[in-house]
Every structure is written in C-alpha cells, then in structure tokens.
Kinemage of the C-alpha trace (Angstrom):
@kinemage 1
@onewidth
@group {chain A} dominant
@subgroup {mainchain}
@vectorlist {calphas} color= white
{ca unk a 1} P -32.548 -63.247 9.432
{ca unk a 2} L -32.549 -61.305 6.073
{ca unk a 3} L -34.040 -58.207 7.175
{ca unk a 4} L -31.185 -58.014 9.828
{ca unk a 5} L -28.548 -58.753 7.364
{ca unk a 6} L -29.859 -55.522 5.115
{ca unk a 7} L -30.122 -53.564 8.295
{ca unk a 8} L -26.318 -54.360 9.113
{ca unk a 9} L -25.621 -53.423 5.479
{ca unk a 10} L -27.365 -50.361 5.241
{ca unk a 11} L -25.542 -48.961 8.654
{ca unk a 12} L -22.341 -50.137 7.261
{ca unk a 13} L -23.044 -47.926 4.000
{ca unk a 14} L -23.810 -45.206 5.886
{ca unk a 15} L -21.071 -45.206 7.805
{ca unk a 16} L -18.540 -46.016 5.153
{ca unk a 17} L -20.505 -42.760 3.115
{ca unk a 18} L -19.914 -40.671 6.532
{ca unk a 19} L -16.040 -41.711 6.554
{ca unk a 20} L -15.739 -40.985 3.004
{ca unk a 21} L -17.404 -37.113 3.161
{ca unk a 22} L -16.103 -36.393 6.548
{ca unk a 23} L -13.104 -38.868 7.544
{ca unk a 24} L -9.685 -38.038 7.675
{ca unk a 25} L -8.496 -37.949 3.700
{ca unk a 26} L -12.336 -37.873 3.106
{ca unk a 27} L -13.747 -35.391 0.483
{ca unk a 28} L -13.973 -32.282 2.556
{ca unk a 29} L -10.088 -32.847 3.628
{ca unk a 30} L -9.163 -32.917 -0.023
{ca unk a 31} L -11.229 -29.827 -1.082
{ca unk a 32} L -9.385 -27.696 1.835
{ca unk a 33} L -6.122 -29.203 0.442
{ca unk a 34} L -6.752 -27.861 -2.849
{ca unk a 35} L -7.722 -24.444 -1.811
{ca unk a 36} L -4.582 -24.366 0.326
{ca unk a 37} L -2.524 -25.494 -2.826
{ca unk a 38} L -4.168 -22.918 -4.624
{ca unk a 39} L -3.152 -20.187 -1.824
{ca unk a 40} L 0.522 -21.345 -1.501
{ca unk a 41} L 1.053 -21.546 -5.718
{ca unk a 42} L -0.170 -17.969 -5.685
{ca unk a 43} L 2.457 -16.861 -3.177
{ca unk a 44} L 5.276 -18.778 -4.625
{ca unk a 45} L 4.174 -16.634 -8.104
{ca unk a 46} L 4.919 -13.746 -5.854
{ca unk a 47} L 7.565 -14.507 -4.152
{ca unk a 48} L 9.053 -16.079 -7.412
{ca unk a 49} L 8.829 -12.545 -8.912
{ca unk a 50} L 10.128 -10.501 -6.258
{ca unk a 51} L 13.497 -12.641 -6.300
{ca unk a 52} L 13.527 -12.250 -9.985
{ca unk a 53} L 13.427 -8.718 -9.996
{ca unk a 54} L 16.209 -8.763 -6.944
{ca unk a 55} L 18.325 -11.182 -9.089
{ca unk a 56} L 18.098 -8.639 -12.219
{ca unk a 57} L 19.030 -5.757 -9.549
{ca unk a 58} L 22.209 -7.334 -8.188
{ca unk a 59} L 22.959 -8.272 -11.979
{ca unk a 60} L 22.737 -4.632 -12.741
{ca unk a 61} L 24.620 -3.404 -9.832
{ca unk a 62} L 27.581 -5.903 -10.230
{ca unk a 63} L 27.534 -5.367 -14.061
{ca unk a 64} L 27.015 -1.537 -14.414
{ca unk a 65} L 27.682 1.615 -12.914
{ca unk a 66} L 24.797 3.120 -14.593
{ca unk a 67} L 22.281 1.518 -12.224
{ca unk a 68} L 24.565 2.397 -9.281
{ca unk a 69} L 24.808 6.230 -10.262
{ca unk a 70} L 20.884 6.276 -11.106
{ca unk a 71} L 20.429 4.699 -7.169
{ca unk a 72} L 22.979 7.451 -6.055
{ca unk a 73} L 20.831 10.245 -7.920
{ca unk a 74} L 17.616 9.567 -6.905
{ca unk a 75} L 18.130 8.161 -3.109
{ca unk a 76} L 20.919 10.092 -1.826
{ca unk a 77} L 20.603 13.430 -4.136
{ca unk a 78} L 24.041 12.944 -5.206
{ca unk a 79} L 25.277 14.955 -8.404
{ca unk a 80} L 28.490 14.665 -10.340
{ca unk a 81} L 31.396 17.754 -10.123
{ca unk a 82} L 30.228 20.515 -12.315
{ca unk a 83} L 26.954 19.780 -12.571
{ca unk a 84} L 24.228 22.388 -11.308
{ca unk a 85} L 21.452 20.910 -9.282
{ca unk a 86} L 18.077 22.713 -9.453
{ca unk a 87} L 15.114 21.925 -7.145
{ca unk a 88} L 11.504 22.360 -8.255
{ca unk a 89} L 9.032 23.433 -5.493
{ca unk a 90} L 5.398 23.475 -6.159
{ca unk a 91} L 3.708 26.709 -4.664
{ca unk a 92} L 1.407 24.315 -2.607
{ca unk a 93} L 4.735 22.947 -0.814
{ca unk a 94} L 5.830 26.370 0.505
{ca unk a 95} L 4.524 27.672 3.732
{ca unk a 96} L 1.854 30.432 3.563
{ca unk a 97} L 4.154 33.341 4.217
{ca unk a 98} L 6.709 31.997 1.440
{ca unk a 99} L 3.970 31.303 -0.958
{ca unk a 100} L 2.941 34.906 -0.549
{ca unk a 101} L 6.425 36.270 -1.564
{ca unk a 102} L 7.001 34.286 -4.387
{ca unk a 103} L 3.569 35.180 -5.962
{ca unk a 104} L 4.492 39.206 -5.895
C-alpha cells in the first residue's frame, strides 16, 4: 500500500513538473514572452524616435520658412531671384567624349 502511494506521488510530481516546464503558462512560454517583449520594446523605441523626428520636422515647417526654403533648395533645386546657380560636376560623371574635351 505504501509503495503504491509512493508511485502515485512520484507520477503526480512528474506530471506537475512537466506541466511547469512545458504546459501552458510554463517556464518555456514565459521565456518566449520575455523575448517577444524585448523585441517589441526595441521596435517601439525605433518608432518613437521616428515619430519624434517627424514631429520636430512638422514644428520646423509650421514655425519657420527656413526649413521650407532649405527643402525647396535641396529637393526641388529652386533658387532665389537674383541668385546664380552653379553646378559642379566631377569628371568621372561626364560621358567619355565630354571628359576628353574638358581636359584639353
């Protein structure tokens, strides 16, 4: 009788141990969730930084014309009236025939 009771207790202990490590909400699930949380926190930090940069850009565009002027110059190639636009081209960017004429 005592031996049967000991076997039943050992089997129950093994079942509980298996449940603790492999069952729903067990140690394995907790570790996987911890990894997921770290990945999500990194992604959230990146998105927060991007949102902060966009918010700063919106503020710059709303408050001043300097940022708007800079974007017009760099992205659209616009110049002010009376300014002279100079384009500097490297010899490596020219076609072979034009590069030969420029060197003579």
